[in-house]
C-alpha positions as CSV (number, residue, x, y, z in Angstrom):
1,M,74.9,260.9,22.3
2,R,77.4,259.1,25.1
3,Q,77.5,259.5,28.7
4,I,80.9,260.0,30.8
5,D,80.4,260.3,34.5
6,F,83.7,261.3,36.3
7,Y,83.6,259.5,40.0
8,Q,86.1,261.5,42.4
9,I,87.0,258.9,44.7
10,G,87.0,260.4,48.2
11,Q,86.8,257.6,51.3
12,A,86.9,254.5,49.7
13,G,89.1,253.3,47.7
14,L,89.1,252.4,43.8
15,E,88.7,248.5,44.1
16,S,85.1,248.8,46.3
17,V,83.9,252.0,44.4
18,L,84.9,249.9,40.7
19,L,82.8,246.8,42.1
20,M,80.0,248.3,43.2
21,L,79.5,249.9,39.7
22,L,80.4,246.3,38.3
23,K,77.3,245.0,39.9
24,K,75.0,247.9,39.4
25,T,76.0,247.6,36.0
26,L,75.8,243.5,35.9
27,A,72.2,244.1,37.7
28,A,71.1,246.1,34.5
29,R,72.2,243.6,32.5
30,K,74.8,245.1,30.6
31,K,78.5,244.4,29.8
32,A,81.8,246.1,30.8
33,L,85.4,247.0,29.8
34,I,87.6,247.6,32.3
35,L,90.4,249.9,30.1
36,C,94.3,250.1,32.6
37,P,97.8,249.7,32.5
38,M,99.8,246.8,33.2
39,P,99.9,245.9,36.5
40,A,96.7,247.3,37.8
41,A,94.8,244.7,34.9
42,S,96.3,241.7,36.6
43,A,95.5,243.4,40.4
44,L,91.8,243.8,39.4
45,D,91.6,240.3,38.3
46,D,92.3,239.1,41.5
47,V,90.2,241.7,42.7
48,V,87.4,241.0,41.2
49,W,87.7,237.6,41.5
50,S,88.0,237.6,45.9
51,H,86.5,240.7,46.3
52,D,83.3,238.5,48.3
53,A,83.5,235.2,49.4
54,E,80.2,234.3,48.9
55,S,80.3,235.3,44.9
56,W,82.5,236.7,42.4
57,I,82.2,238.3,39.6
58,A,82.8,236.4,35.7
59,H,85.1,238.2,33.5
60,G,88.2,237.6,31.7
61,L,91.7,239.3,31.5
62,D,93.6,240.1,27.8
63,N,95.0,237.0,26.9
64,T,92.6,234.5,27.9
65,D,90.2,232.5,26.7
66,G,86.2,232.6,27.7
67,A,85.2,235.8,26.8
68,E,81.6,234.2,25.3
69,H,81.1,233.5,28.8
70,C,82.0,237.3,30.7
71,N,79.9,240.3,31.0
72,V,83.3,242.0,32.1
73,W,86.5,242.5,30.6
74,I,89.7,243.7,31.9
75,S,92.0,244.9,29.1
76,T,95.1,247.7,29.1
77,D,93.9,248.2,24.8
78,M,90.4,249.9,23.7
79,A,90.8,247.9,20.7
80,A,90.0,244.6,22.7
81,N,86.2,244.3,23.7
82,P,85.5,240.6,23.0
83,I,82.4,241.0,24.8
84,D,81.1,244.2,22.9
85,A,80.2,245.8,26.0
86,E,78.5,249.0,26.3
87,F,80.1,250.3,29.5
88,L,83.6,251.5,29.5
89,F,85.3,251.8,33.1
90,L,88.5,254.0,33.1
91,L,91.1,253.7,35.4
92,H,94.4,255.2,36.5
93,G,94.3,257.9,33.4
94,S,93.3,255.5,30.8
95,V,91.4,256.6,27.9
96,P,89.6,255.1,24.8
97,T,91.2,255.6,21.6
98,K,88.6,254.7,20.1
99,W,84.7,254.8,21.7
100,G,83.0,251.8,19.7
101,G,80.1,250.5,21.2
102,I,80.2,252.2,24.5
103,V,77.1,254.2,25.4
104,R,78.3,254.9,29.2
105,S,82.0,255.4,30.5
106,F,82.8,256.1,34.0
107,Y,86.2,258.0,35.1
108,L,87.2,256.7,38.3
109,F,90.2,258.6,40.1
110,D,91.2,259.1,43.1
111,G,90.4,262.7,44.9
112,H,93.0,263.0,46.8
113,S,96.6,262.6,44.6
114,D,96.3,266.5,43.0
115,A,98.2,264.8,39.7
116,Q,94.9,262.5,39.0
117,L,92.8,265.5,39.8
118,Q,94.3,267.8,37.4
119,Q,94.4,265.2,35.3
120,A,90.4,264.2,35.0
121,R,90.5,267.7,35.1
122,D,92.2,268.1,31.7
123,Q,89.8,265.2,30.7
124,W,86.8,266.6,31.4
125,K,88.2,270.0,29.0
126,E,89.0,268.2,26.0
127,W,86.0,265.6,26.0
128,Q,83.5,268.8,26.6
129,D,85.3,270.9,24.0
130,L,84.8,268.3,21.6
131,G,80.9,268.4,22.6
132,D,79.8,264.5,21.5
133,S,79.3,263.3,24.8
134,I,77.0,264.0,27.7
135,L,79.3,264.5,31.3
136,G,78.2,264.3,34.2
137,Y,81.0,265.2,37.8
138,F,80.2,262.6,41.1
139,S,82.4,263.5,44.3
140,Q,82.1,260.9,47.1
141,N,80.7,262.5,50.6
142,A,82.2,262.2,53.9
143,Q,79.9,259.0,54.4
144,G,80.6,257.2,51.1
145,G,77.6,258.7,49.2
146,W,77.9,260.4,46.1
147,D,76.5,263.9,45.5
148,K,75.9,264.7,42.2
149,V,78.7,268.1,40.9
150,A,78.3,268.7,37.6
């Protein structure tokens, strides 16, 4: 059964939470697909390359070559999973049209945005009603850590 974890971001920005989770994903020797709309995909491409002067995360973006060398792929289309990623990161309200080989998903959203909070609640209910996934919910606390809420 697929695991879908919701991450309600409080103190940190979306990019820093995504980078933290990507590093953990790579440490677990998993591949990650990031699904988000344009122009967010282009902005994330820049962030992932330049987040740390001491290191970088090899990745690709829709319509680029080199998927065979990447463990992270940024896409605007769920059908584009050229790296056969098992982990899926859903940003800016993106949802997959199909799950393919995805075994774990991370739905990241801004907990300070009423619209994003409501969208996450609606998505939770939809996936809960389908009953084909294990759902988890994490909320960022004031210290920047994560509390498992559900």
